[in-house]
Backbone bond lengths (Angstrom), bond angles and torsions (degrees), N, CA, C in turn:
res aa  C-N    CA-C-N  psi(-1)  N-CA   C-N-CA  omega(-1)  CA-C   N-CA-C  phi
1 M - - - 1.466 - - 1.523 109.33 -
2 T 1.308 116.32 129.53 1.466 121.03 179.18 1.522 109.66 -84.90
3 L 1.319 117.81 125.59 1.448 122.74 -175.55 1.521 109.08 -127.00
4 R 1.340 116.34 141.15 1.462 117.66 -166.54 1.519 114.68 -126.28
5 A 1.319 119.40 15.22 1.464 118.33 176.98 1.517 109.69 -152.18
6 A 1.329 115.38 156.59 1.455 119.90 -179.12 1.521 111.80 -102.00
7 T 1.321 117.28 3.32 1.463 120.83 -176.18 1.519 111.59 -55.87
8 L 1.343 116.82 -41.53 1.458 120.57 -179.57 1.523 109.42 -115.24
9 A 1.296 116.81 50.38 1.464 123.20 177.01 1.517 111.67 55.09
10 G 1.326 115.83 36.10 1.463 119.64 175.44 1.498 114.92 81.64
11 L 1.335 120.41 7.87 1.456 121.05 -177.71 1.518 112.77 -80.58
12 F 1.330 118.28 -31.41 1.447 120.94 178.14 1.512 110.02 -158.76
13 A 1.313 115.24 167.79 1.464 119.80 -175.13 1.509 110.38 -103.97
14 M 1.311 116.63 138.28 1.456 121.12 175.21 1.515 107.68 -89.88
15 L 1.347 115.44 121.01 1.455 119.90 -174.01 1.519 112.32 -83.52
16 T 1.324 116.47 -37.95 1.461 119.58 -177.32 1.519 109.32 -134.22
17 A 1.315 115.27 152.66 1.465 119.22 -179.72 1.515 111.45 -78.96
18 S 1.331 116.59 -26.59 1.454 119.78 179.49 1.506 109.46 -161.48
19 C 1.297 116.39 159.16 1.463 121.82 173.85 1.513 107.66 -156.12
20 S 1.328 116.94 -178.08 1.453 120.79 -173.92 1.519 110.61 -60.78
21 H 1.317 115.93 149.77 1.463 124.92 177.87 1.527 111.41 61.00
22 D 1.330 117.44 25.05 1.458 122.79 176.14 1.524 112.92 62.22
23 F 1.326 117.98 23.28 1.459 121.12 174.01 1.521 109.15 -93.50
24 V 1.323 114.78 148.15 1.456 121.71 -178.68 1.522 108.56 -120.00
25 G 1.335 115.70 142.89 1.452 120.04 178.78 1.522 111.52 -89.55
26 Y 1.339 116.16 133.44 1.459 122.49 177.56 1.521 108.93 -124.73
27 E 1.308 115.80 150.14 1.464 120.43 178.13 1.520 109.97 -140.98
28 R 1.323 115.55 141.06 1.457 118.81 167.02 1.528 108.46 -127.96
29 Q 1.319 115.28 151.35 1.458 121.50 -172.18 1.522 110.27 -130.85
30 L 1.311 114.75 135.00 1.457 121.83 174.97 1.519 108.32 -117.74
31 E 1.328 117.02 130.70 1.461 121.11 -178.82 1.527 108.46 -136.81
32 R 1.352 115.84 127.40 1.450 120.72 -178.01 1.531 110.01 -144.10
33 S 1.328 115.96 154.38 1.461 122.87 172.00 1.520 108.58 -130.76
34 F 1.339 116.25 141.49 1.450 121.72 179.20 1.526 109.72 -135.24
35 T 1.315 115.41 149.11 1.456 120.78 171.70 1.526 108.71 -86.97
36 V 1.329 117.10 133.96 1.464 121.94 -178.63 1.527 109.43 -134.56
37 T 1.320 114.71 165.86 1.461 121.04 175.66 1.519 109.50 -116.92
38 A 1.320 116.35 164.50 1.466 121.59 179.20 1.528 109.98 -57.24
39 G 1.346 116.03 137.04 1.456 121.24 179.19 1.509 114.53 90.34
40 A 1.333 117.96 -8.78 1.462 120.39 175.58 1.528 109.86 -65.88
41 V 1.335 115.34 163.84 1.465 121.42 -179.50 1.521 109.85 -113.10
42 V 1.325 116.11 133.22 1.463 121.53 170.06 1.524 107.44 -111.37
43 L 1.339 115.77 116.21 1.460 122.71 179.78 1.520 109.82 -106.59
44 V 1.339 115.88 126.98 1.462 122.21 173.01 1.517 107.60 -115.38
45 N 1.339 116.43 126.34 1.461 121.16 -174.50 1.525 108.61 -133.48
46 L 1.345 116.19 107.03 1.465 121.34 -174.52 1.522 111.79 -118.87
47 D 1.319 115.20 142.79 1.463 121.50 171.64 1.524 108.83 -87.42
48 G 1.319 116.58 63.14 1.455 121.79 -178.68 1.506 111.80 92.84
49 G 1.340 115.75 136.74 1.448 120.64 179.67 1.508 111.46 131.16
50 T 1.326 115.42 171.09 1.458 120.85 -175.99 1.529 110.98 -93.15
51 V 1.337 114.28 152.14 1.467 121.07 175.37 1.529 107.38 -126.57
52 T 1.317 116.22 126.20 1.460 122.34 176.76 1.520 108.40 -124.51
53 A 1.335 116.01 123.92 1.460 120.97 -179.41 1.522 109.66 -123.12
54 A 1.315 115.78 144.75 1.459 122.04 176.68 1.517 108.99 -133.99
55 T 1.321 116.39 151.24 1.457 120.86 177.51 1.529 108.67 -77.34
56 G 1.338 115.26 122.59 1.453 120.96 -176.65 1.517 112.56 -114.76
57 R 1.340 115.52 -165.42 1.449 120.29 -175.00 1.523 111.92 -72.62
58 S 1.310 116.35 160.34 1.460 122.56 -174.87 1.532 111.46 -62.89
59 N 1.334 114.17 142.47 1.467 123.43 169.26 1.526 115.53 69.81
60 V 1.331 118.71 6.24 1.466 120.53 -179.53 1.525 110.12 -131.36
61 V 1.332 115.58 131.29 1.461 122.61 172.62 1.520 107.78 -110.59
62 H 1.326 116.61 128.59 1.465 121.34 177.62 1.527 108.12 -118.62
63 L 1.335 116.32 126.35 1.466 122.74 -174.60 1.524 109.93 -122.75
64 T 1.326 116.22 135.12 1.458 121.29 172.23 1.531 108.21 -134.04
65 L 1.323 116.13 129.03 1.460 121.93 -179.91 1.521 109.11 -127.90
66 W 1.328 115.47 127.68 1.467 121.86 174.09 1.525 108.79 -110.36
67 Q 1.336 115.48 138.11 1.459 121.13 171.11 1.521 107.75 -120.95
68 E 1.316 116.55 125.41 1.460 121.87 -179.55 1.529 109.41 -116.22
69 I 1.320 116.32 135.42 1.461 120.63 176.81 1.520 108.85 -137.76
70 Y 1.327 115.67 163.00 1.462 122.55 171.41 1.526 107.79 -123.18
71 A 1.314 115.50 131.36 1.455 120.80 -177.69 1.515 109.73 -143.15
72 A 1.327 116.01 159.38 1.462 121.36 -177.49 1.521 112.28 -83.61
73 S 1.356 116.87 -15.14 1.456 119.48 -177.91 1.519 109.55 -158.95
74 D 1.341 115.75 166.89 1.453 120.03 175.86 1.526 111.01 -61.35
75 E 1.313 117.10 -38.82 1.459 120.98 -179.12 1.520 111.06 -63.72
76 E 1.344 116.80 -42.41 1.459 119.84 178.56 1.525 111.08 -66.25
77 A 1.331 116.78 -38.48 1.464 119.98 178.31 1.517 110.78 -62.98
78 K 1.346 117.29 -42.19 1.460 120.64 176.08 1.522 111.20 -58.23
79 E 1.333 115.86 -43.40 1.460 120.75 -177.87 1.528 111.05 -63.57
80 V 1.336 116.72 -43.11 1.465 120.16 -179.56 1.520 110.98 -65.68
81 L 1.329 117.09 -48.01 1.461 120.37 -176.78 1.520 111.94 -64.28
82 A 1.316 117.02 -29.77 1.462 120.48 179.56 1.521 112.45 -68.55
83 Q 1.341 116.90 -15.46 1.465 120.81 -179.13 1.527 112.80 -82.98
84 Y 1.337 117.19 -6.13 1.461 120.65 -172.12 1.525 112.33 -113.16
85 D 1.326 114.17 143.75 1.460 121.83 172.13 1.520 108.21 -94.78
86 I 1.315 116.64 110.74 1.460 122.65 178.29 1.531 106.61 -115.64
87 S 1.333 117.00 112.76 1.457 117.90 -174.96 1.518 111.15 -155.43
88 A 1.333 114.94 155.01 1.465 122.85 171.85 1.522 106.60 -135.96
89 T 1.330 116.57 118.74 1.456 120.93 -173.54 1.524 110.88 -134.93
90 R 1.316 115.16 159.21 1.462 121.29 172.95 1.523 108.15 -125.98
91 Q 1.338 115.41 129.89 1.459 120.64 179.59 1.521 109.02 -143.98
92 N 1.328 116.00 130.04 1.463 122.50 -178.88 1.531 112.00 54.26
93 G 1.326 116.29 34.11 1.455 121.18 177.64 1.509 114.93 86.37
94 N 1.347 118.10 -9.34 1.461 122.43 -179.95 1.533 110.57 -101.66
95 V 1.332 116.16 154.45 1.462 122.02 -174.95 1.529 109.35 -118.96
96 T 1.338 116.12 137.19 1.465 121.96 177.97 1.513 110.18 -127.55
97 L 1.336 115.84 130.75 1.458 123.12 173.91 1.520 107.81 -114.74
98 N 1.348 116.37 118.21 1.455 121.55 -177.11 1.517 111.43 -115.18
99 G 1.323 115.40 137.68 1.454 122.73 168.63 1.517 106.88 -141.14
100 R 1.333 116.04 83.46 1.464 119.77 -170.15 1.528 111.54 -138.65
101 L 1.329 113.93 151.73 1.454 121.05 174.31 1.533 108.70 -68.39
102 R 1.322 116.58 136.22 1.458 120.11 178.92 1.528 110.55 -65.56
103 R 1.311 116.76 153.42 1.469 121.10 -176.96 1.519 112.33 -61.76
104 D 1.326 117.12 -35.35 1.458 120.55 -177.64 1.530 112.53 -95.27
105 A 1.336 116.91 15.39 1.464 121.05 -173.85 1.523 112.07 -78.36
106 D 1.323 114.73 160.85 1.460 122.71 172.83 1.529 107.55 -79.91
107 R 1.329 117.37 106.40 1.464 120.99 -172.74 1.521 112.84 -69.93
108 S 1.313 117.85 -14.81 1.466 119.52 176.36 1.527 111.38 -68.08
109 L 1.333 117.48 -15.32 1.458 121.44 -178.50 1.521 112.97 -85.72
110 R 1.350 117.92 1.51 1.457 120.97 179.04 1.526 111.65 -70.08
111 R 1.334 116.59 -20.54 1.455 121.08 -175.63 1.525 111.40 -59.56
112 G 1.345 116.35 128.91 1.447 120.48 175.97 1.512 115.29 79.94
113 V 1.345 117.35 16.06 1.464 121.35 179.88 1.525 109.15 -107.28
114 R 1.334 116.97 132.34 1.462 121.52 179.92 1.522 109.93 -133.87
115 F 1.342 115.14 144.58 1.461 121.81 174.94 1.522 109.71 -116.16
116 R 1.334 114.77 155.09 1.465 121.46 172.15 1.520 107.94 -147.08
117 A 1.320 115.95 119.62 1.460 120.86 -178.62 1.527 109.52 -113.48
118 V 1.336 116.40 134.47 1.454 122.99 175.26 1.524 107.02 -128.27
119 I 1.333 117.06 125.84 1.456 120.11 -176.84 1.525 110.50 -133.77
120 E 1.334 115.14 149.86 1.456 122.70 171.52 1.525 107.66 -119.23
121 V 1.337 116.14 126.05 1.456 121.27 -171.07 1.530 109.51 -137.77
122 P 1.333 118.42 136.57 1.468 119.37 175.36 1.526 111.95 -58.77
123 A 1.322 116.95 152.30 1.464 121.89 -176.62 1.518 112.80 -62.07
124 D 1.352 117.39 -28.21 1.469 120.66 -175.48 1.524 113.27 -94.38
125 V 1.329 117.72 14.74 1.459 123.31 175.92 1.523 108.99 -105.50
126 R 1.328 116.50 132.83 1.464 121.35 -177.40 1.532 110.60 -73.28
127 L 1.343 115.60 143.59 1.460 121.94 -178.83 1.525 110.27 -116.80
128 D 1.334 116.08 135.52 1.461 123.22 173.79 1.524 106.31 -132.28
129 L 1.337 117.36 101.48 1.466 123.29 -171.58 1.525 109.61 -112.76
130 R 1.332 116.09 122.64 1.464 121.02 -176.02 1.525 109.85 -133.36
131 T 1.329 116.15 132.35 1.456 121.04 173.23 1.523 108.53 -145.68
132 S 1.328 116.16 142.68 1.460 120.20 -178.30 1.523 112.31 -85.25
133 G 1.332 118.03 4.61 1.455 119.56 176.11 1.506 112.54 174.22
134 G 1.328 117.29 95.47 1.455 121.54 179.50 1.510 110.44 161.06
135 S 1.317 116.53 166.10 1.455 121.22 -178.15 1.527 111.24 -79.42
136 V 1.344 115.09 156.46 1.458 122.39 175.45 1.528 107.26 -125.48
137 T 1.331 116.85 126.15 1.460 122.25 179.96 1.522 108.74 -128.99
138 V 1.337 115.92 129.26 1.468 120.65 -179.58 1.525 108.09 -129.08
139 G 1.325 116.31 114.86 1.454 121.30 -179.49 1.516 111.71 -103.93
140 G 1.323 114.99 150.88 1.457 119.90 178.18 1.517 112.44 96.78
141 D 1.317 115.55 159.11 1.459 122.35 -177.43 1.522 109.81 -77.41
142 R 1.338 116.65 128.19 1.457 121.80 -179.01 1.526 110.19 -108.39
143 S 1.330 116.19 126.68 1.464 120.37 175.08 1.521 111.84 -99.56
144 A 1.337 117.38 -18.92 1.462 122.26 175.02 1.525 109.40 -99.13
145 S 1.317 116.03 170.99 1.462 121.16 -174.77 1.530 111.50 -68.47
146 L 1.322 114.77 151.15 1.464 122.98 177.54 1.516 108.69 -132.64
147 R 1.341 114.97 124.32 1.463 121.93 171.80 1.517 108.21 -119.56
148 A 1.332 116.73 132.18 1.464 121.51 177.85 1.517 108.52 -136.28
149 N 1.325 115.62 132.70 1.465 120.21 -178.17 1.522 108.90 -142.06
150 T 1.343 116.50 120.12 1.453 121.28 176.67 1.522 109.90 -132.01
151 S 1.326 115.54 144.40 1.460 120.65 179.64 1.517 112.77 -88.01
152 G 1.340 117.82 -3.84 1.453 117.86 -178.50 1.501 114.02 -170.81
153 G 1.326 118.21 71.27 1.449 120.41 177.85 1.514 110.91 176.17
154 S 1.317 115.59 173.70 1.457 121.22 -179.85 1.524 110.58 -81.24
155 V 1.340 115.25 159.81 1.457 122.34 174.07 1.524 107.35 -126.18
156 I 1.329 116.94 119.49 1.466 121.79 -177.09 1.520 107.96 -129.02
157 V 1.340 117.24 119.73 1.461 120.57 -177.63 1.524 109.33 -135.88
158 D 1.343 114.82 147.49 1.463 119.50 174.26 1.518 111.27 -74.49
159 G 1.357 117.35 -34.94 1.457 121.72 176.77 1.514 113.20 91.11
160 G 1.348 115.56 -154.33 1.456 120.74 -178.87 1.509 111.41 145.66
161 M 1.343 116.54 -155.78 1.451 122.31 -176.65 1.521 112.70 -76.82
162 G 1.323 118.00 -26.22 1.454 121.24 -174.49 1.518 112.84 -71.85
163 P 1.344 117.33 154.13 1.469 120.98 175.40 1.529 110.99 -61.19
164 L 1.337 116.32 141.41 1.461 122.52 -178.81 1.516 109.62 -120.78
165 D 1.329 117.10 127.88 1.460 123.35 176.18 1.527 106.47 -129.50
166 L 1.347 117.09 104.41 1.461 122.84 -169.52 1.519 109.43 -123.76
167 R 1.334 116.67 125.30 1.468 120.56 -175.71 1.524 110.31 -139.92
168 T 1.343 115.86 137.22 1.456 121.65 174.36 1.521 109.34 -145.24
169 S 1.328 115.20 145.78 1.460 120.64 177.38 1.516 112.14 -94.28
170 G 1.337 117.89 -1.57 1.454 117.60 -177.18 1.500 114.76 -164.68
171 G 1.325 118.75 59.18 1.452 120.04 177.87 1.509 111.81 -179.50
172 H 1.330 115.84 175.28 1.455 120.52 179.56 1.524 109.96 -87.88
173 V 1.332 115.64 161.78 1.461 122.13 178.57 1.527 108.17 -125.92
174 D 1.332 116.72 124.93 1.463 122.94 177.66 1.526 108.91 -121.47
175 V 1.334 116.11 128.34 1.464 122.01 178.78 1.523 108.03 -123.80
176 G 1.334 116.90 126.29 1.454 119.96 179.01 1.517 111.97 -66.41
177 R 1.338 116.38 -54.70 1.459 119.84 176.28 1.516 109.36 -155.02
178 A 1.330 115.07 146.59 1.453 122.05 177.95 1.520 108.25 -128.85
179 L 1.327 115.60 121.75 1.453 120.88 -178.54 1.528 111.71 -115.98
180 G 1.336 116.02 -4.44 1.456 121.72 175.27 1.519 109.05 -121.37
181 E 1.306 117.51 -154.38 1.466 121.35 178.59 1.526 110.44 -65.09
182 L 1.354 116.40 141.15 1.460 121.10 -179.33 1.516 110.28 -132.91
183 I 1.339 116.30 121.03 1.462 123.04 174.72 1.523 107.33 -125.67
184 V 1.334 117.02 124.01 1.466 121.92 -179.76 1.522 108.51 -134.32
185 S 1.329 116.40 133.19 1.459 121.00 176.73 1.522 108.98 -141.49
186 T 1.342 116.78 129.72 1.459 121.49 174.88 1.521 109.56 -140.79
187 S 1.320 115.37 141.58 1.460 120.91 178.08 1.515 112.44 -99.07
188 G 1.348 117.57 -1.49 1.449 117.36 -175.10 1.508 115.17 -152.96
189 G 1.327 118.11 44.42 1.455 119.17 178.87 1.512 111.93 178.32
190 G 1.323 115.88 175.53 1.448 121.28 179.96 1.519 112.09 -86.79
191 I 1.333 114.74 171.60 1.462 122.64 178.41 1.521 108.15 -126.58
192 T 1.330 116.40 128.39 1.457 121.54 177.42 1.524 109.11 -127.16
193 I 1.333 116.18 125.26 1.461 121.93 178.56 1.522 107.59 -117.48
194 G 1.331 116.94 116.72 1.462 120.92 -177.21 1.509 113.62 -69.73
195 H 1.345 117.25 -34.92 1.466 119.96 178.34 1.522 109.81 -160.27
196 L 1.337 115.85 126.18 1.456 123.25 170.95 1.519 107.25 -107.45
197 G 1.323 117.08 117.40 1.451 121.04 -174.75 1.516 113.73 -79.02
198 E 1.308 115.65 166.67 1.464 120.62 -178.65 1.523 112.31 -69.31
199 S 1.348 117.95 -17.17 1.461 120.90 -177.60 1.523 113.24 -88.51
200 V 1.324 118.43 -0.69 1.466 120.80 -177.39 1.526 109.95 -64.31
201 A 1.333 116.03 125.13 1.462 120.42 -175.70 1.521 112.57 -87.44
202 R 1.340 116.73 -29.52 1.464 120.02 -177.43 1.512 109.57 -151.15
203 V 1.329 116.92 139.34 1.461 122.33 176.17 1.517 108.66 -132.81
204 D 1.341 116.65 130.93 1.461 122.40 175.90 1.525 107.50 -140.03
205 L 1.347 116.36 105.55 1.468 122.44 -177.98 1.521 108.46 -116.47
206 D 1.337 116.81 130.55 1.461 120.54 -175.76 1.521 109.91 -146.51
207 T 1.340 116.91 122.69 1.448 121.30 173.78 1.518 110.41 -132.04
208 S 1.329 116.01 138.87 1.461 121.59 176.25 1.515 111.89 -100.72
209 G 1.345 117.13 2.33 1.457 117.63 -175.70 1.507 114.52 -152.57
210 G 1.329 118.80 46.10 1.452 119.30 179.15 1.512 112.10 173.74
211 S 1.317 115.34 -170.42 1.449 122.20 -179.16 1.527 110.10 -100.80
212 I 1.324 115.86 168.91 1.460 122.30 176.86 1.516 108.38 -127.90
213 H 1.332 116.32 128.91 1.462 121.34 176.30 1.520 107.81 -130.30
214 A 1.324 116.82 121.40 1.461 121.55 -178.15 1.520 110.33 -130.55
215 E 1.328 115.66 128.06 1.456 122.39 172.02 1.535 107.83 -93.52
216 V 1.342 116.73 129.02 1.456 121.69 -169.98 1.526 109.86 -125.10
217 S 1.333 116.61 143.12 1.456 120.21 174.24 1.528 109.82 -55.41
218 P 1.331 118.52 132.95 1.476 120.51 -178.51 1.516 113.98 -61.64
219 V 1.337 117.82 -17.78 1.468 120.15 -178.52 1.524 112.25 -105.85
220 A 1.332 117.71 7.15 1.461 120.66 178.87 1.524 110.35 -63.96
221 R 1.327 116.50 138.16 1.465 122.80 179.26 1.534 108.24 -112.76
222 F 1.341 116.03 123.53 1.462 118.39 -179.51 1.529 110.37 -162.29
223 D 1.335 115.17 160.95 1.456 123.03 172.91 1.525 107.95 -98.29
224 L 1.322 116.47 116.68 1.459 121.84 -174.32 1.519 111.24 -93.26
225 N 1.335 114.92 134.47 1.460 122.98 174.04 1.526 106.24 -132.88
226 A 1.350 117.74 96.95 1.460 122.71 -172.54 1.521 110.89 -122.89
227 D 1.341 116.11 133.31 1.467 122.45 178.74 1.517 110.06 -141.61
228 T 1.328 116.43 141.20 1.454 121.38 170.48 1.516 109.52 -139.12
229 S 1.336 115.94 140.14 1.461 120.65 177.53 1.520 111.59 -102.09
230 G 1.343 116.48 5.23 1.454 118.37 -177.92 1.509 114.01 -138.03
231 G 1.336 118.06 29.58 1.455 119.98 -178.96 1.518 111.06 174.52
232 Q 1.337 116.45 -144.02 1.454 121.88 -177.19 1.521 110.19 -129.53
233 V 1.328 114.85 159.21 1.455 121.64 171.81 1.525 107.96 -100.97
234 V 1.327 116.28 123.73 1.461 122.17 -179.08 1.521 108.79 -121.06
235 I 1.328 117.08 126.50 1.466 122.48 176.46 1.518 107.57 -119.89
236 E 1.323 116.70 127.71 1.457 121.34 -174.50 1.530 109.42 -136.34
237 G 1.327 116.41 134.66 1.459 120.94 172.95 1.510 115.16 75.91
238 L 1.327 116.76 18.99 1.463 121.52 179.17 1.530 109.54 -133.59
239 P 1.344 118.65 134.90 1.459 120.73 174.55 1.522 109.59 -75.67
240 V 1.333 117.31 118.47 1.460 120.88 -175.40 1.518 110.30 -134.80
241 D 1.299 115.87 132.99 1.464 123.36 174.78 1.521 107.24 -95.44
242 I 1.345 116.50 96.82 1.461 121.71 -174.10 1.522 109.87 -82.63
243 T 1.334 116.09 130.98 1.463 121.70 -178.83 1.522 112.63 -103.01
244 T 1.330 118.56 -8.96 1.458 121.55 176.74 1.527 109.72 -90.08
245 P 1.342 118.49 157.82 1.462 121.19 179.43 1.528 111.39 -56.71
246 P 1.333 118.27 140.86 1.479 121.47 -176.25 1.516 113.85 -63.58
247 D 1.336 118.41 -21.58 1.465 119.69 -179.27 1.531 112.44 -85.69
248 Q 1.311 117.13 -1.35 1.468 120.47 176.72 1.518 109.18 -87.95
249 R 1.321 116.61 90.65 1.464 120.64 -176.45 1.524 113.01 -79.06
250 S 1.335 117.33 -17.90 1.458 120.45 -176.63 1.525 112.95 -99.79
251 R 1.325 117.03 1.37 1.462 120.32 -176.95 1.520 108.92 -146.69
252 V 1.341 115.75 122.79 1.462 120.02 -178.79 1.523 109.77 -133.46
253 R 1.327 114.92 128.99 1.459 122.50 169.27 1.519 106.82 -120.78
254 G 1.329 117.54 137.33 1.452 117.78 179.96 1.513 113.06 -179.21
255 R 1.330 115.19 165.77 1.459 122.29 178.07 1.531 108.89 -104.52
256 V 1.314 115.91 122.94 1.466 122.20 -179.42 1.534 108.61 -98.71
257 N 1.348 115.28 127.74 1.470 121.03 -177.38 1.525 112.21 53.51
258 G 1.337 116.16 36.99 1.454 121.07 177.61 1.517 114.85 93.00
259 G 1.327 117.35 -7.43 1.458 120.62 176.68 1.512 113.51 96.62
260 G 1.334 115.09 163.82 1.461 121.40 -178.08 1.512 110.50 177.88
261 P 1.334 118.17 -140.86 1.465 121.19 -179.09 1.527 111.50 -62.64
262 P 1.337 117.16 156.99 1.465 120.49 -178.57 1.524 112.48 -74.41
263 W 1.328 116.06 131.81 1.459 122.86 172.53 1.528 107.12 -118.89
264 R 1.320 116.49 115.70 1.463 121.71 -179.38 1.527 108.48 -108.49
265 V 1.343 116.45 128.90 1.468 121.61 -177.60 1.527 107.90 -133.46
266 R 1.345 117.17 124.19 1.460 122.17 -178.01 1.524 110.02 -132.99
267 A 1.344 116.05 135.30 1.471 121.46 175.54 1.526 108.67 -138.60
268 S 1.337 116.33 137.20 1.462 120.36 178.97 1.518 112.25 -108.76
269 G 1.334 117.85 -6.09 1.446 117.72 -175.96 1.507 114.87 -141.54
270 G 1.336 118.23 31.18 1.457 119.00 -179.76 1.511 111.96 176.03
271 N 1.315 116.08 -174.58 1.459 121.97 -179.75 1.521 111.99 -80.58
272 I 1.319 114.73 161.33 1.456 123.12 170.72 1.524 107.00 -116.27
273 V 1.334 116.87 121.35 1.456 122.23 179.31 1.528 108.16 -120.33
274 I 1.314 116.71 119.88 1.460 122.27 177.38 1.519 106.95 -120.94
275 R 1.317 115.74 115.92 1.463 120.89 -170.02 1.519 110.93 -124.70
276 G 1.310 116.31 127.10 1.450 120.83 174.46 1.511 110.58 -73.16
277 A 1.339 117.21 123.25 1.461 121.33 -178.04 1.510 109.15 -160.64
278 A 1.326 116.33 139.74 1.457 120.80 173.13 1.517 109.29 -70.78
279 P 1.345 118.93 156.59 1.471 120.34 179.36 1.520 111.89 -55.04
280 G 1.320 115.56 131.92 1.457 120.23 177.11 1.513 114.53 93.70
281 D 1.351 118.30 -10.81 1.457 119.96 176.22 1.514 109.58 -65.72
282 A 1.315 116.58 141.91 1.474 120.92 -179.18 1.515 110.09 -90.69
283 A 1.322 116.29 122.46 1.460 120.09 179.46 1.520 111.49 -64.01
284 S 1.311 116.38 -28.77 1.464 119.34 -176.16 1.527 111.99 -65.43
285 A 1.318 118.20 -17.15 1.457 120.24 179.64 1.521 111.57 -69.54
286 D 1.331 116.57 -27.48 1.457 120.18 -176.01 1.529 113.09 -113.12
287 Y 1.323 117.20 -11.91 1.453 119.73 -175.33 1.523 110.90 -126.10
288 Q 1.303 114.31 149.30 1.454 120.61 164.39 1.520 106.02 -112.08
289 I 1.321 116.26 121.66 1.449 120.88 -177.34 1.519 108.49 -106.89
290 S 1.314 116.56 129.07 1.458 119.10 177.69 1.515 108.93 -136.11
291 T 1.321 115.83 144.53 1.454 121.30 176.26 1.515 108.49 -91.86
292 M 1.328 115.55 125.94 1.460 119.92 -175.89 1.519 108.66 -126.66
293 A 1.316 116.67 133.53 1.455 120.63 178.88 1.523 109.79 -67.78
294 E 1.325 115.70 137.96 1.453 121.77 178.10 1.520 109.81 -106.69
295 P 1.341 118.15 153.38 1.457 120.22 176.52 1.522 110.11 -56.59
296 G 1.314 116.17 137.26 1.449 120.04 179.15 1.511 113.60 90.56
297 G 1.326 117.11 3.75 1.457 119.99 176.90 1.498 112.62 98.05
298 G 1.307 115.46 174.72 1.455 121.11 179.31 1.510 111.00 80.96
299 A 1.313 116.07 -172.87 1.452 121.67 -179.84 1.508 109.95 -140.61
300 D 1.304 116.55 157.78 1.446 122.72 -179.09 1.506 108.21 -132.83
301 I 1.316 117.66 147.89 1.447 121.33 175.13 1.532 108.73 -93.99
302 R 1.307 116.20 116.52 1.459 121.82 -177.93 1.527 108.71 -102.98
303 V 1.312 116.95 130.59 1.461 121.73 -179.52 1.522 109.15 -103.64
304 L 1.313 115.76 120.07 1.456 121.44 -176.94 1.538 107.76 -107.39
305 L 1.317 116.58 111.06 1.445 120.86 -179.87 1.524 109.95 -75.64
306 P 1.352 117.70 143.22 1.460 119.94 179.62 1.525 111.21 -68.43
């Protein structure tokens, strides 16, 4: 563990000499590197805080975890930090980074505690990222599987060939490209997919609080099952054999390019837009997007075809 001050006998660093209400900021930092092989799992498990991951060099995982707290005294800071399990371990070839309150801890001491994890992981190492409150960001092309789960924040990933399973209870989800299986669920935001490739075997997109916009390879073959309770389903630039009545704008069943694997798309608070486009095509060339107030509050994304 990297420690940067002698105020508490080297256990943590004091960030500021004073702040409002006579509270002082303290930080401790853990930094580790491990050798890994392709297919290994890196698990990050935080009791609140952000997780940022980047694709790094082969066979090496580099982990850095910061814990920040505010306390009225050195003694109180010691007491709070003692309630947390801060560790980075490797077992059976897999790596785990923990920043969590101990099971027997005084939960009233969680107030004012924040975590921030930054990791570098090879593309062929599987990621399992969990936080009880904060955003998750994953940069770089991933060839191994990626799972991300947060109870309160956005999920933003570049994507890649590996399967993606992305879930949040309170934020939007943005995916650069998905070339393998894609599962996305959010209870409080929209979903944007920059590119769904023709090799995608399964798609399951679900939002309870926003719209869904997906750019799809023009030659992708799939069976579409799309429903929205707060807008319309719009399909553009894809040959689709629709089996639902044409006047049902909020519900579409059909075979795209002759049909294929099941693609399920659900939205409870906005439109669903599925657009055939090669990677890098700009959606704005064919669409005008405007935010329009809906009865009862909130906003909806309306797609106006030229």
